[in-house]
PAGUTI-622057 format. One line per 3 residues: number of its first residue (from 1); for each residue y, z, x of N, C-alpha, C. Coordinates in nm, 3 decimals. Last residue first. Layout:
// PAGUTI-622057
NUM) Y/Z/X/Y/Z/X/Y/Z/X; ...
This chain:
// PAGUTI-622057
255) -6.503/9.571/8.435/-6.465/9.705/8.373/-6.532/9.826/8.436; -6.620/9.344/8.515/-6.488/9.372/8.563/-6.429/9.517/8.517; -6.882/9.322/8.408/-6.893/9.346/8.562/-6.736/9.377/8.601
252) -6.844/9.259/8.149/-6.885/9.418/8.164/-6.852/9.435/8.326; -6.796/8.982/8.176/-6.709/9.082/8.130/-6.727/9.206/8.171; -6.983/8.779/8.196/-6.923/8.841/8.321/-6.813/8.950/8.292
249) -7.038/8.676/7.946/-7.142/8.718/8.007/-7.083/8.828/8.136; -6.774/8.768/7.739/-6.828/8.659/7.809/-6.941/8.742/7.891; -6.778/8.919/7.431/-6.727/8.921/7.538/-6.803/8.809/7.629
246) -6.646/9.049/7.125/-6.733/8.938/7.155/-6.675/8.927/7.306; -6.598/9.282/6.876/-6.584/9.260/7.021/-6.698/9.144/7.047; -6.471/9.344/6.535/-6.599/9.325/6.600/-6.539/9.280/6.766
243) -6.256/9.414/6.378/-6.285/9.472/6.490/-6.390/9.448/6.588; -6.185/9.228/6.206/-6.243/9.332/6.155/-6.300/9.410/6.255; -6.086/8.993/6.365/-5.963/9.066/6.256/-6.047/9.222/6.225
240) -6.218/9.038/6.677/-6.198/8.967/6.541/-6.106/9.073/6.452; -6.160/8.999/7.002/-6.172/9.097/6.897/-6.120/9.043/6.759; -6.272/8.898/7.299/-6.253/8.864/7.160/-6.226/8.990/7.093
237) -6.253/8.854/7.640/-6.306/8.946/7.558/-6.238/8.873/7.422; -6.381/8.691/7.931/-6.294/8.698/7.831/-6.342/8.828/7.722; -6.340/8.518/8.252/-6.398/8.586/8.168/-6.317/8.636/8.051
234) -6.367/8.193/8.461/-6.263/8.288/8.344/-6.364/8.371/8.266; -6.512/8.007/8.574/-6.474/8.134/8.667/-6.386/8.219/8.587; -6.464/7.734/8.375/-6.579/7.793/8.481/-6.483/7.909/8.561
231) -6.473/7.701/8.040/-6.383/7.705/8.149/-6.427/7.806/8.254; -6.623/7.681/7.827/-6.591/7.550/7.872/-6.534/7.577/8.012; -6.622/7.928/7.695/-6.730/7.907/7.795/-6.706/7.779/7.869
228) -6.358/7.882/7.554/-6.361/7.976/7.645/-6.480/7.941/7.773; -6.454/7.711/7.317/-6.352/7.682/7.422/-6.375/7.755/7.540; -6.664/7.876/7.202/-6.707/7.723/7.287/-6.614/7.698/7.392
225) -6.513/8.109/7.112/-6.617/8.111/7.241/-6.666/7.969/7.323; -6.340/7.962/6.956/-6.301/8.008/7.057/-6.395/8.031/7.169; -6.435/7.881/6.685/-6.417/7.791/6.796/-6.367/7.831/6.931
222) -6.474/8.093/6.523/-6.571/7.995/6.538/-6.545/7.910/6.671; -6.274/8.270/6.532/-6.387/8.322/6.562/-6.469/8.206/6.587; -5.971/8.041/6.660/-6.031/8.147/6.586/-6.168/8.178/6.587
219) -5.798/7.865/6.796/-5.919/7.846/6.741/-6.016/7.920/6.673; -5.585/8.046/6.820/-5.568/7.937/6.750/-5.712/7.876/6.686; -5.697/8.202/7.027/-5.643/8.268/6.902/-5.648/8.164/6.803
216) -5.752/8.009/7.235/-5.864/8.091/7.160/-5.818/8.147/7.046; -5.487/7.927/7.287/-5.567/7.848/7.232/-5.667/7.906/7.165; -5.433/8.199/7.421/-5.320/8.154/7.305/-5.409/8.070/7.241
213) -5.608/8.219/7.616/-5.593/8.312/7.541/-5.517/8.250/7.409; -5.532/7.977/7.785/-5.673/7.975/7.712/-5.653/8.097/7.607; -5.275/8.043/7.854/-5.289/7.920/7.793/-5.419/7.932/7.679
210) -5.333/8.243/8.027/-5.264/8.279/7.939/-5.258/8.157/7.827; -5.521/8.136/8.233/-5.555/8.238/8.155/-5.488/8.258/8.019; -5.327/7.988/8.352/-5.461/7.915/8.286/-5.497/8.003/8.172
207) -5.140/8.162/8.458/-5.072/8.067/8.353/-5.220/8.017/8.291; -5.314/8.302/8.625/-5.271/8.365/8.513/-5.205/8.264/8.414; -5.604/8.213/8.757/-5.482/8.152/8.739/-5.427/8.220/8.616
204) -5.845/8.327/8.782/-5.799/8.314/8.904/-5.657/8.245/8.885; -5.882/8.551/8.511/-5.936/8.439/8.612/-5.827/8.422/8.721; -5.921/8.656/8.165/-5.912/8.700/8.330/-5.964/8.587/8.404
201) -5.810/8.716/7.855/-5.880/8.618/7.937/-5.835/8.654/8.080; -5.847/8.854/7.539/-5.791/8.853/7.657/-5.891/8.764/7.765; -5.718/8.824/7.216/-5.791/8.770/7.312/-5.747/8.791/7.436
198) -5.729/8.976/6.887/-5.660/8.959/7.019/-5.773/8.888/7.104; -5.795/8.919/6.621/-5.677/8.993/6.643/-5.646/8.991/6.783; -5.870/8.628/6.453/-5.891/8.700/6.580/-5.777/8.783/6.590
195) -5.810/8.531/6.206/-5.973/8.553/6.223/-5.985/8.637/6.372; -5.588/8.279/6.176/-5.625/8.399/6.122/-5.759/8.435/6.199; -5.249/8.107/6.251/-5.408/8.142/6.288/-5.462/8.288/6.230
192) -5.021/8.015/6.069/-5.061/8.140/6.149/-5.212/8.127/6.150; -4.999/7.668/6.018/-4.987/7.801/5.970/-5.041/7.888/6.080; -5.072/7.428/6.095/-4.921/7.451/6.085/-4.887/7.616/6.064
189) -5.320/7.311/6.054/-5.250/7.360/5.960/-5.084/7.383/5.986; -5.394/7.270/6.322/-5.432/7.174/6.220/-5.384/7.204/6.084; -5.287/7.460/6.479/-5.245/7.333/6.515/-5.299/7.244/6.378
186) -5.219/7.772/6.401/-5.320/7.669/6.387/-5.269/7.517/6.366; -4.990/7.955/6.598/-5.034/7.870/6.490/-5.137/7.786/6.495; -4.929/8.295/6.666/-4.993/8.193/6.710/-5.016/8.090/6.579
183) -4.819/8.516/6.523/-4.710/8.426/6.594/-4.793/8.269/6.644; -4.869/8.771/6.367/-4.951/8.632/6.371/-4.847/8.521/6.418; -4.722/8.992/6.606/-4.775/8.969/6.468/-4.865/8.827/6.488
180) -4.645/9.077/6.853/-4.576/8.990/6.785/-4.649/8.942/6.628; -4.850/9.258/6.973/-4.685/9.282/7.002/-4.634/9.197/6.888; -5.113/9.227/6.833/-5.064/9.347/6.896/-4.914/9.369/6.884
177) -5.216/8.974/6.791/-5.124/9.038/6.698/-5.073/9.172/6.723; -5.266/8.762/7.067/-5.309/8.818/6.944/-5.183/8.873/6.856; -5.339/8.746/7.412/-5.264/8.692/7.312/-5.350/8.765/7.191
174) -5.334/8.835/7.760/-5.387/8.858/7.623/-5.288/8.790/7.500; -5.461/8.784/8.091/-5.349/8.753/7.974/-5.400/8.789/7.856; -5.458/8.832/8.423/-5.500/8.880/8.315/-5.416/8.852/8.192
171) -5.535/8.694/8.736/-5.431/8.729/8.623/-5.516/8.786/8.516; -5.574/8.740/9.116/-5.565/8.660/8.966/-5.471/8.714/8.877; -5.725/8.999/9.284/-5.655/8.874/9.312/-5.663/8.810/9.162
168) -5.857/9.250/9.193/-5.796/9.250/9.323/-5.698/9.124/9.352; -5.936/9.437/8.912/-5.898/9.295/8.971/-5.799/9.315/9.106; -6.082/9.575/8.628/-6.065/9.577/8.772/-6.022/9.472/8.835
165) -5.947/9.659/8.314/-5.997/9.559/8.405/-5.972/9.573/8.557; -6.028/9.883/8.078/-5.911/9.858/8.210/-6.006/9.781/8.295; -6.010/9.854/7.728/-6.086/9.845/7.863/-5.991/9.852/7.973
162) -5.877/9.946/7.490/-6.019/9.880/7.498/-6.084/9.907/7.610; -5.637/10.156/7.424/-5.704/10.080/7.507/-5.817/10.045/7.515; -5.372/10.236/7.176/-5.494/10.258/7.206/-5.529/10.134/7.344
159) -5.103/10.154/7.075/-5.124/10.258/7.168/-5.252/10.299/7.225; -5.251/10.057/6.773/-5.136/10.065/6.842/-5.158/10.178/6.943; -5.506/9.904/6.690/-5.486/10.045/6.702/-5.380/10.061/6.785
156) -5.600/9.663/6.721/-5.598/9.714/6.568/-5.541/9.865/6.582; -5.568/9.553/6.989/-5.467/9.488/6.881/-5.469/9.569/6.761; -5.569/9.776/7.271/-5.647/9.759/7.131/-5.531/9.700/7.022
153) -5.486/9.637/7.551/-5.445/9.698/7.476/-5.527/9.673/7.340; -5.640/9.689/7.884/-5.617/9.597/7.788/-5.605/9.673/7.647; -5.486/9.760/8.214/-5.532/9.819/8.074/-5.523/9.705/7.978
150) -5.615/9.686/8.507/-5.505/9.628/8.396/-5.553/9.674/8.284; -5.601/9.826/8.829/-5.673/9.842/8.704/-5.582/9.802/8.597; -5.659/9.681/9.147/-5.544/9.723/9.039/-5.662/9.735/8.916
147) -5.885/9.850/9.380/-5.851/9.741/9.310/-5.725/9.775/9.214; -5.936/9.937/9.722/-5.897/9.969/9.576/-5.828/9.871/9.511; -5.924/9.852/9.960/-6.062/9.915/9.899/-6.046/9.947/9.776
144) -5.601/9.915/10.043/-5.703/9.867/10.101/-5.832/9.942/10.030; -5.397/9.925/9.766/-5.431/9.966/9.882/-5.569/9.886/9.918; -5.397/9.738/9.516/-5.254/9.836/9.569/-5.271/9.879/9.724
141) -5.541/9.449/9.621/-5.538/9.559/9.551/-5.408/9.646/9.595; -5.401/9.071/9.580/-5.492/9.190/9.652/-5.470/9.325/9.595; -5.192/9.033/9.342/-5.223/8.987/9.457/-5.274/9.108/9.562
138) -5.164/8.957/9.000/-5.198/9.056/9.121/-5.232/8.996/9.221; -5.020/8.927/8.689/-5.061/8.857/8.785/-5.072/8.963/8.902; -5.043/8.948/8.355/-5.035/9.040/8.451/-5.100/8.936/8.561
135) -4.874/9.002/8.037/-4.940/8.908/8.132/-4.922/8.918/8.267; -4.710/9.187/7.942/-4.829/9.198/7.942/-4.927/9.110/7.981; -4.443/9.135/8.024/-4.488/9.133/7.863/-4.624/9.146/7.835
132) -4.549/9.054/8.306/-4.456/8.983/8.219/-4.489/9.012/8.074; -4.611/9.201/8.600/-4.635/9.210/8.460/-4.512/9.169/8.376; -4.739/9.170/8.939/-4.629/9.098/8.832/-4.682/9.114/8.693
129) -4.811/9.367/9.198/-4.869/9.333/9.068/-4.735/9.270/8.984; -4.929/9.329/9.543/-4.805/9.325/9.439/-4.886/9.291/9.288; -4.962/9.282/9.884/-5.006/9.359/9.769/-4.895/9.387/9.642
126) -4.835/9.098/10.016/-4.974/9.047/9.973/-5.005/9.148/9.897; -4.531/8.939/10.108/-4.580/9.027/10.020/-4.738/8.993/10.002; -4.356/8.730/10.208/-4.445/8.827/10.290/-4.530/8.928/10.215
123) -4.215/8.573/10.034/-4.136/8.668/10.125/-4.239/8.762/10.199; -4.424/8.427/9.933/-4.325/8.340/10.021/-4.249/8.463/10.101; -4.516/8.637/9.753/-4.583/8.588/9.865/-4.529/8.523/9.967
120) -4.303/8.628/9.568/-4.319/8.748/9.655/-4.421/8.730/9.786; -4.319/8.362/9.460/-4.197/8.423/9.535/-4.229/8.520/9.625; -4.557/8.395/9.344/-4.543/8.328/9.460/-4.426/8.355/9.531
117) -4.476/8.576/9.137/-4.569/8.623/9.237/-4.568/8.517/9.354; -4.310/8.431/8.991/-4.249/8.542/9.039/-4.369/8.571/9.173; -4.477/8.210/8.898/-4.377/8.184/8.996/-4.316/8.306/9.064
114) -4.637/8.357/8.740/-4.688/8.296/8.858/-4.594/8.251/8.951; -4.432/8.429/8.526/-4.511/8.539/8.630/-4.560/8.488/8.739; -4.351/8.184/8.434/-4.248/8.274/8.505/-4.332/8.376/8.613
111) -4.594/8.118/8.293/-4.526/8.027/8.413/-4.440/8.106/8.525; -4.612/8.314/8.114/-4.727/8.286/8.216/-4.684/8.212/8.335; -4.367/8.218/7.966/-4.382/8.354/8.015/-4.498/8.364/8.134
108) -4.435/7.931/7.887/-4.303/7.996/8.004/-4.312/8.116/8.041; -4.612/7.886/7.725/-4.650/7.852/7.877/-4.532/7.950/7.978; -4.519/7.917/7.467/-4.689/7.964/7.507/-4.725/7.947/7.655
105) -4.276/7.849/7.435/-4.301/7.967/7.470/-4.464/8.028/7.513; -4.191/7.594/7.399/-4.294/7.568/7.501/-4.309/7.762/7.543; -4.198/7.385/7.114/-4.181/7.539/7.156/-4.250/7.563/7.256
102) -4.057/7.138/6.884/-4.115/7.184/7.037/-4.085/7.339/7.069; -4.179/7.133/6.584/-4.094/7.148/6.676/-4.126/7.200/6.814; -4.416/7.136/6.422/-4.310/7.015/6.438/-4.200/7.038/6.511
99) -4.587/7.355/6.464/-4.514/7.334/6.306/-4.394/7.220/6.316; -4.681/7.271/6.695/-4.787/7.265/6.603/-4.707/7.283/6.448; -4.633/7.189/6.964/-4.527/7.149/6.851/-4.624/7.176/6.699
96) -4.783/7.273/7.159/-4.648/7.345/7.163/-4.536/7.306/7.047; -5.103/7.370/7.110/-5.017/7.252/7.068/-4.873/7.330/7.082; -5.408/7.437/7.218/-5.296/7.471/7.231/-5.198/7.348/7.205
93) -5.615/7.258/7.096/-5.600/7.392/7.025/-5.472/7.457/7.077; -5.655/7.031/7.229/-5.560/7.019/7.148/-5.542/7.171/7.063; -5.829/7.087/7.436/-5.868/6.973/7.350/-5.798/6.993/7.222
90) -5.732/7.225/7.653/-5.781/7.292/7.533/-5.827/7.213/7.411; -5.614/7.056/7.833/-5.704/7.128/7.878/-5.791/7.198/7.746; -5.407/6.912/7.635/-5.539/6.832/7.708/-5.668/6.934/7.761
87) -5.232/7.138/7.627/-5.300/7.078/7.498/-5.411/6.996/7.550; -5.191/7.167/7.884/-5.242/7.290/7.824/-5.310/7.225/7.684; -5.049/6.941/7.950/-5.151/6.976/8.024/-5.245/7.085/7.949
84) -4.825/6.994/7.779/-4.916/6.891/7.754/-5.043/6.878/7.848; -4.701/7.197/7.880/-4.750/7.214/7.735/-4.869/7.106/7.712; -4.626/7.105/8.135/-4.695/7.223/8.151/-4.785/7.238/7.997
81) -4.414/6.929/8.045/-4.570/6.870/8.104/-4.655/6.979/8.107; -4.236/7.111/7.960/-4.294/7.029/7.869/-4.420/6.951/7.923; -4.170/7.267/8.209/-4.239/7.319/8.083/-4.318/7.231/7.986
78) -4.058/7.040/8.326/-4.161/7.110/8.373/-4.262/7.178/8.261; -3.822/7.007/8.172/-3.908/6.888/8.167/-4.035/6.953/8.245; -3.692/7.247/8.233/-3.725/7.204/8.070/-3.863/7.124/8.066
75) -3.668/7.226/8.510/-3.746/7.302/8.449/-3.797/7.291/8.297; -3.498/6.987/8.510/-3.625/6.970/8.557/-3.694/7.098/8.519; -3.313/6.974/8.200/-3.318/7.023/8.326/-3.462/7.015/8.360
72) -3.306/6.621/8.022/-3.306/6.789/8.007/-3.328/6.829/8.166; -3.330/6.378/7.953/-3.188/6.411/8.006/-3.201/6.572/8.025; -3.579/6.350/7.840/-3.550/6.302/7.963/-3.407/6.323/8.029
69) -3.546/6.468/7.605/-3.624/6.537/7.710/-3.587/6.483/7.857; -3.192/6.464/7.454/-3.326/6.430/7.489/-3.406/6.472/7.631; -3.019/6.665/7.223/-3.081/6.633/7.357/-3.203/6.589/7.385
66) -3.018/6.735/7.004/-2.893/6.725/7.037/-2.919/6.681/7.208; -3.243/6.809/6.824/-3.216/6.661/6.846/-3.084/6.644/6.913; -3.304/7.049/6.783/-3.199/7.021/6.710/-3.171/6.878/6.710
63) -3.481/7.082/7.016/-3.503/7.092/6.878/-3.435/7.059/6.767; -3.291/7.064/7.226/-3.415/6.971/7.193/-3.436/6.958/7.062; -3.150/7.310/7.187/-3.076/7.170/7.167/-3.168/7.065/7.155
60) -3.349/7.494/7.265/-3.297/7.487/7.123/-3.206/7.357/7.071; -3.376/7.415/7.512/-3.495/7.394/7.410/-3.442/7.397/7.272; -3.126/7.471/7.620/-3.173/7.315/7.612/-3.288/7.301/7.539
57) -2.944/7.720/7.424/-3.057/7.678/7.531/-3.099/7.524/7.524; -2.788/7.799/7.235/-2.738/7.708/7.342/-2.815/7.672/7.448; -2.920/7.973/7.086/-2.866/7.862/7.031/-2.838/7.766/7.119
54) -3.214/8.167/7.158/-3.062/8.125/7.236/-3.008/7.996/7.155; -3.472/8.117/7.094/-3.398/8.218/7.011/-3.208/8.225/7.053; -3.613/7.995/7.241/-3.601/7.942/7.136/-3.503/8.000/7.023
51) -3.556/7.926/7.599/-3.536/8.021/7.480/-3.535/7.955/7.376; -3.505/7.769/7.817/-3.633/7.776/7.743/-3.629/7.840/7.619; -3.297/7.862/7.961/-3.308/7.678/7.941/-3.403/7.704/7.846
48) -3.260/8.124/7.986/-3.158/8.075/7.931/-3.178/7.910/7.905; -3.509/8.167/8.095/-3.496/8.226/7.945/-3.376/8.143/7.893; -3.490/8.081/8.358/-3.593/8.003/8.248/-3.563/8.041/8.108
45) -3.270/8.250/8.437/-3.241/8.115/8.396/-3.349/8.060/8.314; -3.420/8.510/8.420/-3.317/8.453/8.358/-3.288/8.318/8.324; -3.599/8.442/8.652/-3.653/8.486/8.523/-3.525/8.442/8.422
42) -3.429/8.378/8.845/-3.528/8.265/8.819/-3.570/8.311/8.661; -3.300/8.589/8.898/-3.211/8.514/8.870/-3.330/8.392/8.813; -3.530/8.769/8.974/-3.454/8.814/8.871/-3.363/8.676/8.804
39) -3.626/8.642/9.221/-3.708/8.657/9.108/-3.622/8.673/8.971; -3.400/8.686/9.375/-3.423/8.557/9.343/-3.522/8.546/9.227; -3.427/8.965/9.404/-3.287/8.898/9.345/-3.322/8.742/9.293
36) -3.644/8.991/9.551/-3.644/9.049/9.419/-3.528/8.985/9.324; -3.549/8.870/9.763/-3.644/8.796/9.724/-3.647/8.857/9.566; -3.342/9.031/9.900/-3.316/8.901/9.834/-3.402/8.830/9.764
33) -3.486/9.256/9.976/-3.394/9.270/9.824/-3.361/9.105/9.769; -3.801/9.193/10.125/-3.611/9.178/10.124/-3.597/9.198/9.971; -4.063/9.429/10.084/-4.007/9.306/10.038/-3.851/9.305/10.066
30) -4.338/9.617/10.187/-4.190/9.575/10.213/-4.139/9.438/10.163; -4.573/9.641/9.933/-4.542/9.600/10.059/-4.383/9.558/10.062; -4.595/9.667/9.667/-4.684/9.792/9.769/-4.642/9.753/9.908
27) -4.460/9.681/9.385/-4.441/9.593/9.493/-4.504/9.736/9.625; -4.464/9.547/9.067/-4.495/9.664/9.166/-4.524/9.618/9.315; -4.194/9.453/8.845/-4.284/9.418/8.983/-4.322/9.539/9.051
24) -4.216/9.363/8.529/-4.210/9.458/8.599/-4.283/9.421/8.744; -4.040/9.258/8.215/-4.116/9.214/8.355/-4.098/9.321/8.432; -4.030/9.274/7.882/-4.007/9.360/8.006/-4.079/9.292/8.106
21) -3.866/9.049/7.650/-3.984/9.164/7.665/-3.934/9.210/7.786; -3.713/8.862/7.573/-3.744/8.940/7.502/-3.839/9.029/7.516; -3.654/8.747/7.829/-3.722/8.671/7.747/-3.763/8.770/7.662
18) -3.582/9.080/8.007/-3.561/8.924/7.983/-3.692/8.870/7.893; -3.544/9.338/8.192/-3.549/9.289/8.077/-3.499/9.164/8.036; -3.729/9.445/8.485/-3.617/9.375/8.424/-3.643/9.332/8.279
15) -3.782/9.664/8.730/-3.818/9.649/8.589/-3.682/9.574/8.556; -3.971/9.715/9.025/-3.824/9.666/8.979/-3.891/9.639/8.831; -4.100/9.971/9.244/-4.106/9.908/9.115/-3.970/9.864/9.093
12) -4.250/10.035/9.553/-4.116/9.997/9.482/-4.124/9.925/9.329; -4.441/10.309/9.671/-4.393/10.171/9.688/-4.236/10.144/9.616; -4.587/10.522/9.628/-4.467/10.529/9.713/-4.397/10.407/9.727
9) -4.710/10.586/9.304/-4.732/10.550/9.439/-4.571/10.549/9.517; -4.932/10.650/9.041/-4.810/10.658/9.102/-4.823/10.613/9.226; -5.237/10.426/8.957/-5.154/10.558/8.964/-5.023/10.546/9.051
6) -5.252/10.144/8.733/-5.273/10.216/8.842/-5.162/10.341/8.857; -5.227/9.990/8.494/-5.239/10.158/8.461/-5.275/10.205/8.606; -5.055/9.748/8.344/-5.085/9.787/8.490/-5.088/9.963/8.470
3) -5.149/9.593/8.043/-5.049/9.673/8.117/-5.130/9.727/8.228; -5.146/9.337/7.800/-5.218/9.409/7.901/-5.111/9.486/8.004; -5.189/9.273/7.471/-5.100/9.330/7.546/-5.195/9.373/7.681
């Protein structure tokens, strides 16, 4: 998990409970209330369409064979396309059907964060942070000359922080066992991936960082470094199940 740790300010913070987690908008520029309302509506709509926990969602209906993908909502088809792109990007380590059933959860949250950030930009916001359950996208610093600081949780010590990443634009995503236990599946076996307690990826696209973090957990200690090194412009931190840390060459410069 990652979380914003910038100091208090005089801007606006909106918190929304959705997708089984908490989304927060930290707004340092004036934003019309309608823009925040549009973001909230988008988040709940994606949840209602794509949740695997809601029996009536379109994704749940797809999983039960009650709906064909070609007949699904455009956002569900969009999520499926993002999953296929993620599979190709990661050489199969990201697999939305690792257990035989379609599950777009690995892209939906990051996609939602990026869409929320894009809606803020369209509304005139330049300085903002969008945090969706620990996946964070930021636009410029909270104020001129100061970057955002995004805390990286210690997956082996609840409540602890491993680092605070300095970031003016881009995204930070973490996948691992800190929040949901062993929920990432190894596509080769369909079983929970083992070996890595947490992977944090930082780069220009939050959605891609999120996909890479999930795929790296699936690839494990042996495959994750090679996978992540193939992605130009992304820095990363791996934490093994026994507490060892492995970082990319540019990671230290971010902290």
